[in-house]
N, C-alpha and C positions, 0 to 999 in steps of 0.2 A: 494574330492572323495577318497575312500579307495583303496590302491594299491592291485592288485591281486597277491597273493603269490603262487608259485608253490605248488601243493599238495605233501605231503611227499611220498617218494618212498615206495611202498608196500612190496618190496621183503624182507626187513630185519625184520625177524619175531621172533628173539630170545627174550625170556623173559628178560625184563630189558634193552634191547637194541633197541626195536622197535621204529621207528620214531613216534613222537607224545606222547610217554611215558616219555619223558625227560623234565625237566624244561627248560625254555628258557636260552640262553646264558646270563651269568651275574648272574644267580642264585647262591646262596651260595654253592650249591652242587658242583659247578665247581671250588670252591676255592682250592688252592694247598693242596693236602693231603686228599681231601674229596671224591675222587673217590671210589666207593663201600661203602661210608659212614665210612671209617676208616682212621686214620691218616697215613700220608706217612711215610714209614720206609725203610731204605736200600738205596743203591746207584742207584736210578732210573734214574739219569740224568735229573731230572725235572728242568724246568725253567719257570718263569712267562712269559706268552704269551699275548700280548695285543690283544683284540678282537675288531673288527670294525676299523673304520678309525680315525686317529688322528684329533683333532679339526682343521677345516679349510682346511684339505687336500683334494684335488680333485682327484677323481678316474678316470683314463682314460677310455674312452668308449670301449666297447667290439668290437673287430674287427675280420674280417674273420670268422664270426660265420656261421657254416654249416647250411643249411636249416633243420628246425625241432629240432635243438640242442639248449637247454637252458643252457648257461654257467653260472657258478658262477662268480659274479662280481670280477674284478681284485683288489686285495688288494694293498695298498701302500707298497713300499719297507720298510723293517725293518732292523735295525742294527743287525749285527752278525747272519743274516739269509741268507743262500744260496739263490741266486735269483731263483724265481719260487716256493720256498717252503712256501712263505707267506700264500698261500691258507690253508696250514695245520695248521697254528696257530689259525684258526677260527673254526675248526671242531673237533669233538671227535669221529667221525665214518666215514668210507668210504665204499661205495658199489661198487663192481667190477663186471661188466657184460661182459662175453666173447661173442663176436659177432659170429653169426651163419655163417659158411662157407659152401655154397651149394656144392662147388666142392668136399669137403671132403666126403659129403654124397653120391654123385652119382658116383664118380670115386674111392674114397678110398685113394687118395693121400693127405698127410698132407700138409696143407698150413700154412703160417705164421699166428700165432694167433694175434688177435686184441681185445682190451678191452676198454670199457668205464668205467671211474672211476668217480663216482658221490658222492655228499654229501647226507645227509638224506632228503633234500628237492627235490631230483631228479635232481639237477643242475649238469652239467658236470664240473668236476674239472680238469681232465686230460684225455688224450687219449693215450693209450699204444699200441705199435706195435712191434712184434717180427721181428728181422732182422737176419734170418738164411738161409743158402742155402738149396736148395731142397734135395740134396744128404744127408746132415746131418740130416735134419728133418725126412726123410723116412728110413734111415739106422739105426740111433741111437734111434729113437722113443722118448718116454718120457724122457729117460736118456740123451738126447742130450745136448751139450753145447749150450748156446744161448746168444744173446744180445737183450734186450728189451729196446726200447727207449720210454720215457714217455714225452709227449709234453703238454704245456699249451694251452690256447685258442688263443694264437697268433701264434701257430705253433713252438714255441721255445722249444728245447729239454732241459728239466730242471732236469731230473733224468735218469740215465742209469743203467741197471742191467746187470751184467756180471756173467754168470754161466759157470765155466770150466767143462771139461769132467772129471767126477769122477765115482767111483764105485757106483752101485745102490744097493748093497747087504751088509748087516751087517756082512757077512762072512769076509769082508775085512775092519776092523775097522780103518786101517791107511789111508784110502783113501775115506772117506765118503763125502757126498754132502756138498756144500757150495755155497754161492752167495755173490757177492760184489755189494754194492750200492754206486753209485757216484752221487754227486750233488754239483755243476754242473758236466757234463760229464768230466771225467779225474781226478776228485777230490774225493777220497773215503771218505765217511762219516760213513760207518759201514759195518759189515759183519754178515751173518747168517751162522752158521756152525752146521752140524748134529753131535750129540753125540751118541756114541755107547750105545745101551740098548738092552737087550735080547728080549723085546716084545713091547716096547712103542716107538713111534716117539718122539724124543727129540732133541731140538735145543738150541743153545746159541746165543743170540744177542750180538754183540760186537761193540764197537765204532771204530773210525778211527785208534786208536792206538792198536787195537786188545785186548782191555781190556773188560772183561765180564761185561755186564750191566743187561741183563734180560734173563730169561729162557722161553722156549716154550715146552709144553707137550701136546701130542695128545692121543687119545684113542687107546686101544690095537688093535681093529679091525676098520680100517679106511674104512668103507663102507657106502656110501650114499644111504640108502634105506628107503624112506618114512620119513626121518627125517634129521635134520641138523647134521653135524659133527663138533664138536668144538675142537679147539686147544687153550688151555689156556696159556696166557702170564703171567708169574709170576716173582716175585722178585728172586734174586740170591739164596736165601735160600728156594725158592719154597713154602713159607708160605703164602704170600700175593698175591692175584690176581691183576694184573695191567691192563689187557686187554684181548681181545679175537679175534681169527681169525676163522671164521665160514664158512664152505662149506654149502651152502643152497640147500635144496632139490628143484629141479626145475620141478618136475612132471615126471611120469613114461616114457612117450614117449620121452621127451627130454633127460632124463638120459640114456635110453636104446639105442637110435639111434644116438646120437651126443655126442661130448665131450665138448660142450659149458657149462661152469660152472658159477655159481654166488657165490660170496663171500662177506662177511661183515667183516670189520676190526674195532674194537673198542679200544680206548685208552683214557687216561685222557686228558682233555683239556690242562693241563699245562705240559704235557710230552715234553721233548726237541724235537723240530721240526725235528732234524736229526734222532732221534730214531723213530719218526712217519714214516719217509721215509724208514727206515730200516725194520719196521714192514710191510710196503707195499711190500718191496722186499721179505720178508719171506712168504707172502701170495702167490706170484708167484712161489716160490720154492716149496711150499707145493702142489700147484695145479699140477705142472709138475710131482712131485714125486708120488702122490697118486691118481690123478683124470684125468690125461691126458691119452688118449688111441689112438691107430692107427689101422685102419682096424678092424680085428676080435679080436684083443687083448683086454683083459679086464683090468679094472682099478686095480691098486695095492691095496691090502687090509691090508698090514702090512709091517713091516720093513724087513722081510726075503724074500719077493718076488721080 
């Protein structure tokens, strides 16, 4: 009998990234250096990532699965891979769905954000939850410092995101935004730091030694109105595209009356698993900087607001 596979998640609609438009894993497209059909160049921190299970290795059964949630099967441990990041070795895109909080709609008080993180088949890979006190959330708003804990399907915290309180305006270039990505918690694997630019959102992805690895560049007007907003992940010289972080249009009612956002993150299959985790952290920083809102405040549309 043929196994029933979950239907691809419909939300990720960008051209070239849509589920179902990609060759299956193992296709030559996913060979090292073949992302976007061009040879790899520059210090991308790529490494070969095994896909699937080693011959003869048994995968533990999924435990503590919430009702209605379809979890991605647990991959076996891999050498030189932080525990819990094995999931990222098998995927080249992530879908992030912020959960709707009714309390925010009716009362106007900001609650801790929660997110489902899925693969292109709609299987849950991680669950993320903000851990910030009520006073900080509602006084500092989208510029608030936060801790986001990312758990696997066993409830183990595998990634922690730490955002310090920094300036939210490019008028103060010495104190711009940044986020630290830890995997496992307490062990930094990389950073995302905002770069000063007069009109564009720009960021640098750094490794655990604070060495620059990749660049992120967004549009001049960061406004989600009837279309996706794309932040391109590029090589250090900003010539080659390496991936993309996309804020997806969720419909007029949802965009107008809630701050629940959907994102897609794409990266090469053979990108270093630590850099995949850092790109995930970059997505959360971009969400808070440009698309998070509280009460009657509107989303930020550029680097000067």
